[in-house]
N, C-alpha and C positions, 0 to 999 in steps of 0.2 A: 238402740238399733235404729229407731226412727230419726234421731239426731244425726247419726252417721249417714243415713240416706239423704237427709237434708243437706249435709255438707257436700256429699258427692254430687248431688243435683246442682248445688250452687257453683261448684267448681266446673261442672260441665257447661253450665250457662255462661260463666265467665270465659271459658275457653272458646266457645262459639262467638261471643262478642269480640274477643281479641282477634280471632282468626279472620272474621269478616271485616273488621276495622282495618287490619293490616293489609288485607287484599285490596280494600277500597283505596287506601292511601297509595299502595304500590301501583295499582292499575291507573289511577288518576294522574300519577307522576310519570307515566310511561314515556311521554314525548318531551320531557324536560331534560336539561343537561345534567350530567352526573353530579356536579358540585351542588346544584340546587336540590337535587334529590337527596343527597347525603345530608345536607343541612336539615331538610324537612324530616327525614327519618330519625336523625339524632334528637331533634326537638320532640318529635312524637314519642319516641321511646322514653326519654327523660320524663315527659309529662305523664305517660302511662305508669311508669314506676312510682312517681311521686303520688299519683292518685291512689294506686292500690296500697301503697305503704300507709298513706293517710287513712284509708278506709279501714284497714285492719288494725290500726294502732290508736285510733282517736279516743277510745275508751280510757286509755291511760293518760291522756292529756288533760291538763287543767285549763280547759278552754275559758272558764270564767275569769281567769287571771290575764287573758290575752287582751290586746287592744281590740275593741269591738269592731272597728272597721276592717282590721286584718282578719279577724275571726269570721266575719260575714263573707269576706272575699274568698277565703280558703274554702269554707263550706259550699259556697255557690260554685266555685271552680270544680270541686270534686264531684258534686252531684250533677252539675251541668255536663262535665266531661263524660260521666257514665251514661247519662241520658242521651247524649249525642251519639255515643257508641251504639246504644240500643237502636236508635233511628237509622244509623248507617247500616247496621247489621240487617235490619228489616228490608232496606232497599236491596242489599246484596243477596239476601235469601230469596226475595221475590224474583230477582234476575236468574238465580240458579234454578228456581222452579220453572221459570219460563223456558230455560234451555233444556231442562229435563223433559218438559212436555213436547218441545220441538223435536228432541231426539226420539222420543217415543213415537211421535207421529211419523217421522221419517222411517223408523224401523218397521212400523206397521204398513207403511205405504209400499215397502219392498215386496210385500206379498200380493200386490195387485198390479195388473198391467198399467203402465203410465203412457200418456200421450206425450210425445216429444214436444218440448217447449222451446221457444226462441231464447237464446241466452240473454240474461238480464245484465245490463251494465251497472256495476256497483259504483256509486258516487264516491269521489275522493273525500277524505276527511278522517276524523277519529272513528273508531269502531263503536258499535252499540254498547259493548261492555265498558269501554272507557267513558262514554257519555253517561251511563248509569252510575258508574263509580264517582264521577265528578258531581253528578246531581246528589248523590248520597252524601258526599263530603260537604256540599253547599248546604243541604238541609240540616246536617248535623251541626255545621258551623252556626247557622241561624238559631237553632235550638240552644246551643251553648251560649251564644250571645244573649239570648232571652233569659237564661238562668243568671247570667251576670247582671242583667238589668233588673230582674225581679225584686231584689231587696229594696229598690226605690218605691215599690208598691206596698210594703209591709204595713204601713200606717195610712194607706190611702182608702179611708173608709167610704163606703157607699151606702145608700139607703134603698132597700127594696120595700115596696109598698103593695099591700094586698087588701082588698075588701072581701070579707067572707060573709056570705048570706046564711043565716041560720033560721030555719022556719019557726023554731020554738023559742027564739030569743025573747026574753021579757022586754017590754017596751022601754023600761027604764035603762036598759043596757044598749039601746040602739045608738050607734056612733061611738061605742067604747073604743078607746085607742090604746093598744098594747104595743110596747116596744119589747122585742125579744133580742137578747144578746146571748152568745154562746162561746165556749172554747176561748176564754181569755188567755190562758197559758202564760200567766204573768212571768214565769221563769225565763221566758224568751225575750222579754222586753229589754230595751236599752235606751229608751227615749221617753222620759216622763211627760215632756211637753206634747209629744205626738199622741200619747195615750190619752192625755187630758183633752185634746182636741176632739177625740171620739166621744168622750163623756159630754162635752159641750154640745155636740151635735144631737145627742139623745135629749138633753135638757131643752134644746130649742124646739123639739117636737111636742113638748108639754104632754107627755103620755099620762093616761089615767092609771096605768099599771105597767110595771117593768118586770119582766121574767127572764131569769138567767138559767140556761139549760146545761150547766155542767162544764167541768174541766177549768176550774179557776187557776190551777197551778199545773206545772209539768209533773212534779213529784213531791215537793216538800212545801209545807205550810208557810215556811219563811219566805218563799218566793213572792208572795203577795204583799208582804209587809211594806216594802218601799212604795207601793201603789195604793195602799188602803186609804190614804187621805184623798186620793183622786176619786176612787170609786165610791167613797163615802158621800160625795157631793150629789150622787144620784138621788132623786126623790120623785115620788108620784103619789097622788092623793089616795089611791087604793093600795099602795104599798109596793115593796120590792120583794119578790120571792125567788128562790133559787133551788137547784138540785145538784147532786154530785154526778160527775162523769168518771170514766174509768181511770183517768190519770190522778184523780183526787185521792185515791186510796193508797198511793205510794207503792204500787206493785212493781214499779220498773226500776227501783234502786235497791241497793243492799242496805239493810238496817242492822245495827248491832244486836238487836233483840226484838222479839215480837212486841214487847212492851213499848219499845221506842217507836215502832211503826204505829201502834194503836194511839200513842200519845200525839203523834204527828196529825192523825186524823181528828183527834179531839181539838187540837190547836186550830186546825183549819175550820172546824165547825164554829169555834169561838170567833174567828176572824170574820166569818159571814155575819154573825150577830153584831160584832163591833162596827161593821160597815152599815148596819141598819137593814140587812137582808134577812128575811125569814127563810131558813133552810128547811126544805120539805123532805122529811125522811119517811117515805111510805105513809103519807098522811094527806088530808085534805083540809081546805078551809072553805067556808061559804062567804062569798062576796055579796054585799047587800047594797041596793040602791032603791030608795023610795019604797021600801018594804018588799022588794022583789029580790030574788037570789039566783046566782049561778055558782057552780062549784069549780074550784081550782084544785087539781090533784097533782101531787108531786111524788115521784118514786126515785129511789136510788138507781144506780146504773143497772140496766138489764139488757143483755145482748143475746141475740140468737146465734152468735158466733162463739165457738168454744174457747177462743183465746182471750175473751173479754168476760168480766165478772157478771154474775147474776145475783146482785144484792137486792134488786127491786122486788117489792111485794105489792102488785097492783090490786089484788083482791082485798088486801088489808086497807090500802089507801082509798079504794073505791067505796068500801062499806060505809053506809050512811048517806050516800049521795043519790041513791036510787030514785028518790022522788024529785030531784032537782032537774029542771027542764034542759039546762045546757051545762055541759061539762068540758073543761079544758084541762088537758093533761100535759105535764112537763116530764119528758123521759129522754135522757141524753142520746141513746142509741136508736137510730131509725129502724133497725131490724126488729125492734120490739113491736112495731105497728102491724106488720103482716103476720108475725109469729103468734102474737097474743092479744093485742088490743082489738084489731078488727074481728077476729073470729069469736072472741069471748066477751068483749065489751062494746057491743055495737052502738051503744048510746053515748059513747065518748065522742063528742063532736069534733074537737080540734086537738091534735097532738103536736107539741112543739119539741123538736129535737135538734141535735147538732152533730158533733162527732166526726163527720167525714172530712171537714175542711175543704170540700170540693177538690181534695188532694193538693190544694193551693196551685193547681196547674190545669189549664184547659181553656175552653171557650165558653163565654156566657153572653150571648147576644140576644136581642129581643125575639128573634125568630128561631134560635137554636141554642142548645147548650151541649157541651161534650167535655168529658174528662175521663181519664183511665179509671177513675174510682167508680164510674158507673157500671163497670163490669164486676164489681164487688157488691155495691149497694144499689138496690132497685130505686130507692128514694135517696138522693144524694145532695140535691140543692134546690131550694125553692119550694113552691106550694104544689101539693098533689091532692087529688080527690078520688075517692072510691065510694060510690053511692052518696050518702049524706055525710060521710066522714072525711076530714081533712088532716093532712100532716104538712107542717112546714119544717124544712131542714135548713137551718141557718149554717152558712159555711164558715162562721167563726169570726171573732173579733181579733184574735191573735194569730200566732203561727207557731209551728213546731217542726224541729228538724231543719228543713230548708228555711233560712231566714228571709223569706220573701214570698211573693205571690206573682204568678204569671198567668194572666187571663181570668183568674178567680180571685177577686178582690175581697178584703175584709168587709164584713157586712153588719149593718144594723137593720133589723126587720121591723117595719111598722105595719101592724095589722089593725084594721078597723072592722068591728062587728056591725053588720047591717041586716 
């Protein structure tokens, strides 16, 4: 029953998008000649049909066998076209609301005596509705163009740097440099040289410690195999540690049997080890310098959202670290922080997470950041602080679904403890 309601709701949303998009195209073309309007409408209808057919049949396509450039173009076109319709619909809906409010005010004003006003001369030109429709089409077109451009950014790695002051940090660990990476999603890669460039950037930082916070693959352990030799080049004096993310469990594909799914996970665990990464499965290690210690804790995926798994056992992983002055936790999903870490484990100083990708779309400027994903995740990109506790959400090394990034670039996080 719930799935039926979901289907009906989706169809209703699609209907609204199509209605407002059609109205916007129709109104914006109002003053053009009939031949031009006919050409525009034919192209618009053909593009719309192609997009919806693609959207509802793509699961049956063998996309991995397609030419990579064509596959990227097709996915970007489909997602960009839909996103642009959403933006156009938003413009048109706001205009309808404006007209509704105007109508309501006019109706209400009829109940009160009015002072006669001098007639107002209306300037010649296009109507307000035509202007708004054209602005909607322009905005949608710019967004669509952005989606077509976004794939050029999919390997454009940037470095985000943070210094985190910890009052109880042992002197031996002052200046400790940590590089965090997350959400590699190796099943989406198509350019080993570009992937290797990101690894080279990490090595140039000369980190003391490298931490990976989950989602090595999209679904299957085999996806990382072509890139294992690249990520095996990572090294750090204090080691490389990793955790699992929701995609690593293989929950989003069909398996011939439960045993096959379990074997996939075991294979993925072996791949972590073969690359020289220590996979943290609800456990901790004590990192030592000059006889002083800090704790590194790693848990399996734990999400406060019902659709994502809760395999993490923080109580188990935490046990034995009570006496350690500083604790760093790797937990893939940032919803873990407010739901369990902060209320129950107030002495975990730093949590490192990923998962959100920053939706691979938005704005990330020195003075502001925005993405639609912020309406789902309170902590979605960058460093956050509550009291003496910190969480850093890395927006990801790779990409998933949309083969690009628009405004939210792939990230390497460099954290220095001070």
